[in-house]
C-alpha positions as CSV (number, residue, x, y, z in Angstrom):
1,M,69.5,103.5,-71.6
2,S,70.5,107.2,-70.5
3,E,72.4,105.7,-67.6
4,L,74.6,103.6,-69.7
5,A,77.8,104.8,-71.6
6,S,77.3,104.4,-75.2
7,L,79.2,104.1,-78.6
8,S,77.9,105.5,-81.7
9,L,77.8,103.2,-84.8
10,A,77.8,105.2,-88.0
11,A,75.3,104.4,-90.7
12,D,78.2,103.2,-93.1
13,E,79.4,101.0,-90.4
14,L,76.0,99.4,-89.9
15,E,75.4,98.9,-93.5
16,A,78.9,97.3,-93.8
17,L,78.2,95.0,-91.1
18,R,74.9,94.1,-92.6
19,L,76.4,93.4,-96.0
20,V,79.3,91.3,-94.9
21,D,78.2,89.7,-91.5
22,L,74.5,89.3,-91.8
23,I,74.1,88.7,-95.7
24,G,77.4,87.3,-95.9
25,L,78.8,89.1,-99.0
26,S,82.4,89.0,-99.7
27,Q,84.3,92.2,-98.9
28,Q,84.8,93.1,-102.5
29,A,81.1,92.6,-103.3
30,A,80.1,94.7,-100.3
31,A,82.7,97.4,-101.3
32,Q,81.2,97.5,-104.8
33,E,77.6,97.8,-103.2
34,L,78.8,100.8,-101.1
35,E,80.8,102.2,-103.9
36,V,84.1,102.3,-101.8
37,S,87.4,100.5,-102.2
38,R,87.8,96.9,-100.8
39,Q,90.4,98.5,-98.4
40,T,88.1,101.2,-97.2
41,L,85.2,98.6,-96.7
42,G,87.8,96.5,-94.6
43,N,88.6,99.6,-92.6
44,I,85.0,100.3,-92.0
45,V,84.2,96.6,-91.1
46,A,87.0,96.5,-88.7
47,A,86.0,99.7,-86.9
48,A,82.5,98.7,-86.6
49,R,83.3,95.2,-85.3
50,H,85.6,96.9,-82.8
51,K,82.9,99.0,-81.4
52,V,80.2,96.3,-81.2
53,A,82.8,94.0,-79.6
54,S,83.6,96.8,-76.9
55,A,80.0,97.7,-76.4
56,L,79.2,93.9,-75.7
57,V,82.3,93.3,-73.4
58,K,81.9,96.7,-71.5
59,G,78.2,96.5,-71.2
60,M,77.7,99.7,-73.2
61,A,74.7,100.9,-75.5
62,L,75.2,101.1,-79.2
63,E,73.6,104.1,-80.7
64,L,72.7,103.7,-84.3
65,D,73.2,106.9,-86.5
66,T,70.5,107.4,-89.0
67,V,70.6,108.5,-92.6
68,S,68.4,111.2,-94.0
69,H,66.1,110.2,-96.9
70,P,64.6,112.7,-99.5
71,N,61.1,112.6,-97.8
72,N,62.8,114.1,-94.7
73,Q,62.3,111.1,-92.7
74,K,65.1,109.5,-90.7
75,E,65.5,105.8,-90.6
76,P,68.5,103.4,-89.6
77,S,70.3,102.5,-92.7
78,C,69.3,99.0,-92.5
79,Q,65.9,97.4,-91.5
C-alpha cells in the first residue's frame, strides 16, 4: 500500500462510524457512549464519512490510527 495515496482515519472517527453505522446507535446514544455532545459526534461522523467516501472514490488507502492501551499494546479502536 505504500504506492497508494492515503488518508488517516482517527481512532475517534473509526469508533463513531462503528457505533452509528455498524451497530446502528442513534447519534445521541453514540455521543453518550463517547462522552461528547451530539453536535460533536455529528461533526466526527461527518468528517469520517467524508474521508471514507474520498478514499473509495479516489482509490486511496485508509490508514487507521490506533489507540494505546494501559498494557502498552497498540490496537485499532474497534475490532
